[in-house]
C-alpha positions as CSV (number, residue, x, y, z in Angstrom):
1,M,19.0,4.9,11.7
2,S,15.2,4.4,12.7
3,A,13.1,1.6,10.7
4,N,11.3,5.4,9.0
5,R,14.3,6.2,7.4
6,G,13.3,9.5,7.1
7,A,10.3,9.1,5.6
8,K,7.0,10.8,7.6
9,I,3.9,8.3,7.4
10,A,0.6,9.1,8.1
11,L,-2.6,7.2,8.1
12,S,-6.1,7.8,8.1
13,W,-8.1,6.2,9.8
14,L,-11.9,5.2,9.5
15,D,-13.8,3.8,12.4
16,G,-15.2,0.9,11.5
17,S,-13.2,0.1,8.5
18,R,-10.7,-2.4,7.7
19,A,-7.6,0.0,8.4
20,Q,-6.6,-2.3,11.8
21,R,-4.1,-4.3,9.4
22,I,-2.5,-1.4,7.8
23,V,-2.0,-0.5,11.5
24,W,-0.3,-4.2,13.0
25,L,1.8,-4.2,9.6
26,L,3.2,-0.8,10.1
27,E,3.7,-1.9,13.9
28,E,5.3,-5.6,12.7
29,L,7.8,-3.0,11.2
30,N,8.5,-0.9,13.7
31,L,7.2,2.0,11.9
32,S,6.4,5.3,13.9
33,Y,3.6,7.1,11.9
34,D,0.6,9.1,12.5
35,L,-3.0,7.6,13.2
36,N,-5.1,11.1,12.0
37,I,-8.3,9.9,12.9
38,Y,-12.0,10.4,10.8
39,K,-15.6,9.2,11.8
40,R,-18.2,8.1,9.6
41,V,-21.3,10.2,8.3
42,D,-24.5,8.2,7.4
43,M,-22.0,5.0,7.6
44,R,-19.9,7.0,4.9
45,A,-16.2,8.2,5.2
46,P,-16.7,12.0,5.6
47,S,-16.1,14.7,1.7
48,E,-12.5,15.9,4.0
49,M,-11.0,12.3,3.0
50,K,-11.5,13.0,-0.4
51,Q,-9.3,15.7,0.2
52,I,-6.6,12.9,1.1
53,H,-7.4,11.0,-2.1
54,P,-10.2,11.0,-4.5
55,L,-11.7,7.5,-3.9
56,G,-11.6,8.8,0.2
57,K,-11.7,5.3,1.5
58,S,-9.8,3.7,4.0
59,P,-7.1,3.0,4.3
60,I,-5.0,6.0,3.1
61,V,-0.6,5.9,4.1
62,T,0.7,9.0,2.9
63,I,4.1,9.2,2.8
64,K,6.3,11.8,2.6
65,Y,10.3,10.4,1.8
66,P,13.0,12.6,2.0
67,G,15.0,14.6,-0.4
68,V,11.0,13.9,-3.2
69,P,9.1,17.4,-3.1
70,E,5.2,15.5,-3.4
71,P,4.5,13.6,-0.7
72,R,3.5,10.0,-1.7
73,V,-0.8,9.3,-1.0
74,L,-1.6,4.8,-1.7
75,A,-4.7,3.6,-1.2
76,E,-6.0,-0.1,-1.3
77,S,-4.8,-2.4,1.3
78,A,-2.4,-4.5,-1.1
79,N,-0.8,-2.3,-2.1
80,I,-0.2,-0.4,0.9
81,T,1.1,-3.3,2.0
82,E,3.4,-4.5,-1.0
83,H,4.6,-0.4,-0.9
84,L,5.4,-0.9,2.9
85,V,7.3,-4.4,2.7
86,D,9.2,-3.4,-0.3
87,N,10.3,0.1,1.1
88,F,10.7,-0.7,4.8
89,N,12.8,-3.7,4.8
90,G,9.9,-5.8,4.9
91,E,11.7,-8.7,3.8
92,K,11.0,-10.6,7.5
93,L,7.1,-10.7,6.0
94,V,7.8,-12.0,2.6
95,P,8.9,-15.8,2.6
96,K,12.0,-16.1,0.1
97,R,10.8,-16.7,-3.5
98,F,14.1,-18.8,-5.2
99,K,16.2,-21.4,-3.1
100,G,20.2,-21.0,-3.5
101,T,21.0,-21.0,-7.5
102,E,17.7,-22.6,-8.3
103,D,16.7,-22.2,-12.0
104,K,14.3,-18.7,-11.5
105,F,12.7,-19.3,-14.6
106,G,9.1,-20.6,-12.6
107,G,11.0,-22.1,-10.3
108,E,9.2,-20.0,-6.9
109,T,9.2,-21.4,-3.9
110,E,6.0,-22.6,-2.6
111,E,5.5,-20.7,0.1
112,W,6.4,-17.5,-1.8
113,A,3.6,-18.7,-4.7
114,R,1.2,-18.6,-1.9
115,Y,2.2,-15.5,-0.1
116,R,1.4,-13.8,-3.8
117,F,-1.5,-15.9,-4.4
118,F,-3.6,-14.5,-1.0
119,M,-1.9,-10.7,-1.3
120,H,-4.7,-10.8,-4.3
121,Y,-7.2,-13.7,-2.4
122,A,-8.3,-11.3,0.8
123,E,-9.7,-8.4,-1.1
124,G,-10.9,-10.4,-4.6
125,S,-12.3,-13.1,-3.0
126,L,-12.7,-13.4,0.7
127,F,-13.8,-10.4,1.9
128,P,-16.6,-9.9,-1.1
129,L,-18.0,-12.4,0.3
130,L,-18.4,-10.7,3.8
131,G,-19.1,-8.1,2.6
132,T,-22.2,-9.5,1.3
133,Q,-23.3,-11.0,4.5
134,I,-22.9,-7.7,6.1
135,L,-25.1,-6.2,3.6
136,M,-27.4,-9.2,4.2
137,D,-27.4,-8.6,8.1
138,A,-27.8,-5.0,7.3
139,I,-31.0,-5.3,5.2
140,K,-32.7,-7.6,8.1
141,A,-32.0,-6.0,10.9
142,A,-33.1,-2.3,8.7
143,P,-36.2,-0.9,10.5
144,V,-38.7,-0.7,8.1
145,P,-42.6,-1.1,8.6
146,F,-43.9,-4.1,10.0
147,F,-45.5,-4.8,7.0
148,I,-42.5,-5.1,4.4
149,K,-40.3,-7.1,6.9
150,P,-41.4,-10.5,5.3
151,F,-40.3,-9.6,2.2
152,T,-36.9,-7.9,3.9
153,S,-36.3,-11.1,6.1
154,F,-36.5,-13.4,3.4
155,I,-35.0,-12.3,0.6
156,A,-31.9,-11.8,2.5
157,G,-31.9,-15.3,4.1
158,K,-32.4,-16.3,0.6
159,V,-29.4,-14.9,-0.6
160,S,-27.6,-16.4,2.6
161,N,-28.6,-19.7,2.2
162,E,-28.7,-20.2,-1.2
163,Y,-25.9,-17.7,-2.0
164,L,-23.7,-17.4,0.9
165,Q,-23.3,-20.6,2.8
166,G,-22.5,-22.7,-0.2
167,N,-19.6,-19.7,-1.1
168,Y,-18.3,-19.9,3.0
169,D,-17.6,-24.3,2.6
170,T,-16.4,-24.0,-0.2
171,H,-13.3,-21.2,0.9
172,F,-13.6,-21.8,4.3
173,S,-12.9,-25.8,3.1
174,F,-9.9,-24.5,1.3
175,L,-8.3,-22.3,4.0
176,E,-8.2,-25.5,5.6
177,S,-6.8,-27.5,3.5
178,Q,-3.8,-24.5,2.8
179,L,-3.5,-24.7,6.6
180,A,-2.9,-28.9,7.3
181,S,-0.7,-28.3,4.1
182,S,1.4,-25.0,4.7
183,P,5.2,-26.1,4.0
184,E,7.6,-27.0,6.4
185,S,4.5,-28.0,8.7
186,G,4.2,-24.2,9.0
187,T,0.9,-22.6,11.1
188,F,0.7,-19.8,9.3
189,L,-0.8,-19.8,5.1
190,C,2.1,-19.6,3.3
191,G,4.6,-21.3,6.0
192,K,6.0,-21.1,9.7
193,D,6.4,-17.6,9.1
194,L,4.0,-15.0,9.7
195,T,3.7,-12.7,6.8
196,A,2.4,-9.5,5.3
197,A,-0.3,-11.8,3.3
198,D,-1.6,-13.6,7.1
199,I,-2.2,-10.0,7.8
200,L,-3.9,-9.0,5.0
201,M,-6.0,-11.6,5.2
202,S,-7.1,-11.6,9.1
203,F,-9.8,-8.8,8.7
204,P,-11.6,-11.5,6.6
205,I,-10.9,-15.0,8.5
206,L,-11.6,-12.5,12.0
207,A,-14.7,-11.2,11.3
208,S,-16.1,-14.2,10.1
209,F,-16.0,-16.0,12.8
210,K,-17.0,-12.9,15.0
211,L,-20.5,-13.5,12.7
212,A,-20.0,-17.2,14.5
213,I,-19.7,-18.0,10.3
214,G,-18.3,-21.9,10.3
215,K,-16.2,-21.4,13.6
216,E,-17.0,-25.0,14.8
217,K,-16.3,-26.5,11.3
218,Y,-12.9,-25.0,10.0
219,P,-10.9,-26.1,13.6
220,L,-7.9,-25.0,12.1
221,L,-9.0,-21.9,10.6
222,A,-9.9,-21.1,13.8
223,A,-7.1,-21.8,15.6
224,Y,-5.3,-19.9,12.9
225,A,-7.9,-16.5,13.6
226,R,-6.6,-17.3,17.4
227,R,-3.3,-17.0,17.0
228,L,-3.7,-13.9,14.9
229,E,-4.9,-12.0,17.4
230,A,-2.7,-13.2,20.3
231,M,0.3,-11.3,18.4
232,E,2.0,-8.8,20.1
233,G,2.4,-6.9,17.2
234,Y,-1.8,-7.3,16.1
235,K,-2.4,-6.6,19.8
236,R,-0.1,-3.5,20.0
237,A,-2.6,-2.1,16.9
238,I,-5.4,-3.1,18.4
239,K,-4.2,-0.7,21.2
240,K,-3.1,1.7,19.1
241,V,-6.3,2.1,17.5
242,E,-8.6,2.9,20.7
243,E,-5.9,4.7,22.0
244,A,-6.1,6.7,19.2
245,E,-10.5,6.4,19.4
246,G,-10.9,6.9,22.8
247,S,-13.3,3.7,22.9
248,P,-13.2,0.1,22.5
249,Y,-12.1,-1.7,19.3
250,K,-14.8,-3.2,17.5
251,L,-14.2,-5.5,14.4
252,L,-17.2,-4.8,13.2
Protein backbone atom coordinates (compact mmCIF):
# COMPACT_ATOMS: atom_id res chain seq x y z
CA MET A 1 0.00 0.00 0.00
CA SER A 2 1.21 3.54 -0.75
CA ALA A 3 2.29 5.88 2.05
CA ASN A 4 -1.05 7.72 1.71
CA ARG A 5 -2.98 4.57 2.68
CA GLY A 6 -5.84 5.65 0.43
CA ALA A 7 -6.08 9.18 1.79
CA LYS A 8 -6.21 12.21 -0.51
CA ILE A 9 -4.20 15.16 0.79
CA ALA A 10 -4.31 18.78 -0.34
CA LEU A 11 -2.16 21.64 0.95
CA SER A 12 -3.39 25.19 0.49
CA TRP A 13 -0.30 27.29 -0.13
CA LEU A 14 -0.18 31.07 0.26
CA ASP A 15 2.69 32.81 -1.48
CA GLY A 16 5.26 34.20 0.93
CA SER A 17 4.03 32.02 3.81
CA ARG A 18 5.79 29.55 6.08
CA ALA A 19 3.97 26.62 4.48
CA GLN A 20 7.11 25.30 2.79
CA ARG A 21 7.72 23.45 6.07
CA ILE A 22 4.60 21.38 5.50
CA VAL A 23 5.65 20.69 1.90
CA TRP A 24 8.98 19.47 3.29
CA LEU A 25 7.21 17.28 5.84
CA LEU A 26 4.99 15.76 3.15
CA GLU A 27 8.10 14.99 1.11
CA GLU A 28 9.86 13.38 4.08
CA LEU A 29 6.81 11.19 4.67
CA ASN A 30 6.81 10.23 0.97
CA LEU A 31 3.18 11.29 0.59
CA SER A 32 1.42 12.30 -2.60
CA TYR A 33 -0.56 15.54 -2.35
CA ASP A 34 -2.09 18.41 -4.28
CA LEU A 35 -0.55 21.85 -3.84
CA ASN A 36 -3.19 24.57 -4.26
CA ILE A 37 -1.70 28.03 -4.79
CA TYR A 38 -3.28 31.23 -3.46
CA LYS A 39 -1.95 34.74 -4.01
CA ARG A 40 -2.01 37.49 -1.43
CA VAL A 41 -4.33 40.47 -1.85
CA ASP A 42 -2.91 43.64 -0.23
CA MET A 43 -0.47 41.46 1.72
CA ARG A 44 -3.30 39.34 3.13
CA ALA A 45 -4.68 35.92 2.32
CA PRO A 46 -7.59 36.02 -0.16
CA SER A 47 -11.10 35.50 1.15
CA GLU A 48 -11.29 32.15 -0.70
CA MET A 49 -9.09 30.59 1.96
CA LYS A 50 -11.75 31.25 4.58
CA GLN A 51 -14.01 28.95 2.62
CA ILE A 52 -11.59 26.16 3.46
CA HIS A 53 -10.96 27.09 7.10
CA PRO A 54 -12.57 29.97 9.06
CA LEU A 55 -9.20 31.50 9.93
CA GLY A 56 -8.23 31.70 6.27
CA LYS A 57 -4.56 31.31 7.13
CA SER A 58 -1.79 29.31 5.47
CA PRO A 59 -1.01 26.49 5.74
CA ILE A 60 -4.23 24.53 5.57
CA VAL A 61 -4.18 20.79 4.98
CA THR A 62 -7.31 18.95 3.88
CA ILE A 63 -7.34 15.15 4.14
CA LYS A 64 -10.07 12.93 2.75
CA TYR A 65 -9.73 9.61 4.57
CA PRO A 66 -11.28 6.53 2.96
CA GLY A 67 -14.52 5.57 4.65
CA VAL A 68 -14.80 8.90 6.51
CA PRO A 69 -17.69 11.06 5.21
CA GLU A 70 -16.23 14.50 5.87
CA PRO A 71 -12.67 15.60 5.09
CA ARG A 72 -10.40 16.57 7.95
CA VAL A 73 -9.37 20.24 7.67
CA LEU A 74 -6.24 21.15 9.62
CA ALA A 75 -4.73 24.54 10.43
CA GLU A 76 -1.67 25.64 12.47
CA SER A 77 1.69 24.22 11.46
CA ALA A 78 2.46 22.28 14.65
CA ASN A 79 -1.02 20.74 14.72
CA ILE A 80 -0.71 19.75 11.05
CA THR A 81 2.73 18.30 11.68
CA GLU A 82 1.63 16.17 14.63
CA HIS A 83 -1.43 14.89 12.74
CA LEU A 84 0.58 13.88 9.67
CA VAL A 85 3.31 12.24 11.73
CA ASP A 86 0.78 10.35 13.84
CA ASN A 87 -1.32 9.10 10.93
CA PHE A 88 1.17 8.49 8.14
CA ASN A 89 3.96 6.42 9.64
CA GLY A 90 6.07 9.33 10.76
CA GLU A 91 7.93 7.42 13.47
CA LYS A 92 11.26 8.15 11.79
CA LEU A 93 10.71 11.86 12.46
CA VAL A 94 9.97 11.42 16.18
CA PRO A 95 12.63 10.39 18.72
CA LYS A 96 12.00 7.29 20.78
CA ARG A 97 10.09 8.32 23.89
CA PHE A 98 11.28 5.61 26.30
CA LYS A 99 14.27 3.29 26.42
CA GLY A 100 13.54 -0.41 26.83
CA THR A 101 11.83 -1.32 30.09
CA GLU A 102 12.73 1.98 31.74
CA ASP A 103 10.10 3.34 34.11
CA LYS A 104 7.67 5.30 31.95
CA PHE A 105 6.67 7.65 34.78
CA GLY A 106 8.87 10.63 33.97
CA GLY A 107 11.36 8.43 32.14
CA GLU A 108 11.28 10.09 28.72
CA THR A 109 14.50 10.26 26.76
CA GLU A 110 16.28 13.59 26.37
CA GLU A 111 15.77 13.35 22.60
CA TRP A 112 12.00 13.08 22.99
CA ALA A 113 11.85 15.83 25.63
CA ARG A 114 13.69 18.16 23.28
CA TYR A 115 11.39 17.19 20.42
CA ARG A 116 8.28 18.02 22.41
CA PHE A 117 9.79 21.35 23.51
CA PHE A 118 10.86 22.51 20.05
CA MET A 119 7.49 21.57 18.55
CA HIS A 120 6.01 24.33 20.73
CA TYR A 121 8.98 26.69 20.83
CA ALA A 122 9.18 27.25 17.05
CA GLU A 123 5.88 29.13 16.84
CA GLY A 124 5.38 30.02 20.51
CA SER A 125 8.65 31.83 21.24
CA LEU A 126 10.93 32.10 18.24
CA PHE A 127 8.71 33.11 15.34
CA PRO A 128 6.95 36.02 17.13
CA LEU A 129 10.38 37.61 17.48
CA LEU A 130 11.03 37.24 13.77
CA GLY A 131 7.53 38.49 12.98
CA THR A 132 8.25 41.69 14.93
CA GLN A 133 11.51 42.09 13.01
CA ILE A 134 9.70 41.76 9.68
CA LEU A 135 7.15 44.35 10.82
CA MET A 136 9.86 46.80 11.89
CA ASP A 137 11.65 46.38 8.57
CA ALA A 138 8.37 47.07 6.77
CA ILE A 139 7.86 50.25 8.81
CA LYS A 140 11.37 51.44 7.93
CA ALA A 141 10.75 50.81 4.23
CA ALA A 142 7.20 52.18 4.16
CA PRO A 143 6.56 54.95 1.59
CA VAL A 144 5.69 57.85 3.91
CA PRO A 145 6.11 61.62 3.51
CA PHE A 146 9.72 62.76 4.06
CA PHE A 147 8.86 64.73 7.21
CA ILE A 148 7.37 61.60 8.81
CA LYS A 149 10.18 59.25 7.78
CA PRO A 150 12.51 60.21 10.68
CA PHE A 151 9.80 59.29 13.17
CA THR A 152 8.99 55.90 11.66
CA SER A 153 12.69 55.10 11.33
CA PHE A 154 13.28 56.15 14.94
CA ILE A 155 10.46 53.98 16.27
CA ALA A 156 11.54 50.94 14.25
CA GLY A 157 15.16 51.44 15.27
CA LYS A 158 14.21 51.82 18.93
CA VAL A 159 12.27 48.56 18.90
CA SER A 160 15.09 46.77 17.08
CA ASN A 161 17.84 48.04 19.38
CA GLU A 162 16.09 47.86 22.75
CA TYR A 163 13.83 44.84 22.29
CA LEU A 164 14.75 42.65 19.37
CA GLN A 165 18.53 42.46 19.57
CA GLY A 166 18.63 41.45 23.23
CA ASN A 167 15.99 38.79 22.66
CA TYR A 168 17.77 37.48 19.59
CA ASP A 169 20.95 37.10 21.63
CA THR A 170 19.04 35.18 24.30
CA HIS A 171 17.33 32.83 21.85
CA PHE A 172 20.28 32.27 19.54
CA SER A 173 22.66 31.66 22.45
CA PHE A 174 20.19 29.10 23.74
CA LEU A 175 19.94 27.38 20.36
CA GLU A 176 23.72 27.41 19.97
CA SER A 177 24.04 25.66 23.33
CA GLN A 178 21.35 23.14 22.38
CA LEU A 179 23.26 22.19 19.25
CA ALA A 180 26.52 21.98 21.21
CA SER A 181 24.88 19.58 23.67
CA SER A 182 22.79 17.58 21.18
CA PRO A 183 22.32 14.00 22.44
CA GLU A 184 24.86 11.44 21.19
CA SER A 185 26.90 14.28 19.66
CA GLY A 186 24.15 14.81 17.10
CA THR A 187 24.02 17.63 14.59
CA PHE A 188 20.28 18.28 14.90
CA LEU A 189 18.43 19.89 17.79
CA CYS A 190 17.12 16.59 19.16
CA GLY A 191 20.05 14.30 18.37
CA LYS A 192 21.60 12.49 15.43
CA ASP A 193 18.53 12.38 13.19
CA LEU A 194 16.23 14.91 11.56
CA THR A 195 12.91 15.27 13.37
CA ALA A 196 9.62 16.98 12.60
CA ALA A 197 10.67 19.61 15.15
CA ASP A 198 13.73 20.48 13.04
CA ILE A 199 11.42 20.96 10.08
CA LEU A 200 9.22 23.37 12.07
CA MET A 201 12.29 25.22 13.33
CA SER A 202 13.68 25.64 9.83
CA PHE A 203 11.72 28.73 8.81
CA PRO A 204 12.45 31.09 11.73
CA ILE A 205 16.13 30.14 11.67
CA LEU A 206 16.62 30.36 7.90
CA ALA A 207 14.59 33.57 7.71
CA SER A 208 16.56 35.16 10.55
CA PHE A 209 19.83 34.44 8.80
CA LYS A 210 18.43 35.78 5.53
CA LEU A 211 17.83 39.02 7.42
CA ALA A 212 21.50 38.81 8.54
CA ILE A 213 20.57 38.40 12.20
CA GLY A 214 23.27 36.61 14.19
CA LYS A 215 24.74 34.64 11.31
CA GLU A 216 28.39 35.36 12.15
CA LYS A 217 27.97 35.25 15.91
CA TYR A 218 26.52 31.73 16.17
CA PRO A 219 28.58 29.31 14.03
CA LEU A 220 26.84 26.08 15.12
CA LEU A 221 23.45 27.57 14.35
CA ALA A 222 24.68 28.84 10.98
CA ALA A 223 26.04 25.38 10.12
CA TYR A 224 22.73 23.84 11.21
CA ALA A 225 20.85 26.19 8.88
CA ARG A 226 23.09 25.20 5.96
CA ARG A 227 22.58 21.53 6.83
CA LEU A 228 18.80 21.91 6.69
CA GLU A 229 18.92 23.65 3.32
CA ALA A 230 21.14 20.89 1.92
CA MET A 231 18.74 18.08 2.83
CA GLU A 232 17.14 16.30 -0.11
CA GLY A 233 13.63 16.59 1.33
CA TYR A 234 14.01 20.34 1.71
CA LYS A 235 15.31 20.72 -1.83
CA ARG A 236 12.44 18.61 -3.21
CA ALA A 237 9.96 20.80 -1.34
CA ILE A 238 11.40 24.01 -2.75
CA LYS A 239 11.34 22.52 -6.26
CA LYS A 240 7.67 21.54 -5.83
CA VAL A 241 6.79 25.08 -4.72
CA GLU A 242 8.69 26.64 -7.61
CA GLU A 243 7.00 24.36 -10.13
CA ALA A 244 3.57 25.15 -8.69
CA GLU A 245 4.13 28.91 -8.56
CA GLY A 246 6.10 29.13 -11.79
CA SER A 247 8.75 31.35 -10.21
CA PRO A 248 11.83 31.07 -7.96
CA TYR A 249 11.05 30.50 -4.31
CA LYS A 250 11.59 33.44 -1.95
CA LEU A 251 11.99 32.73 1.76
CA LEU A 252 10.90 36.28 2.60
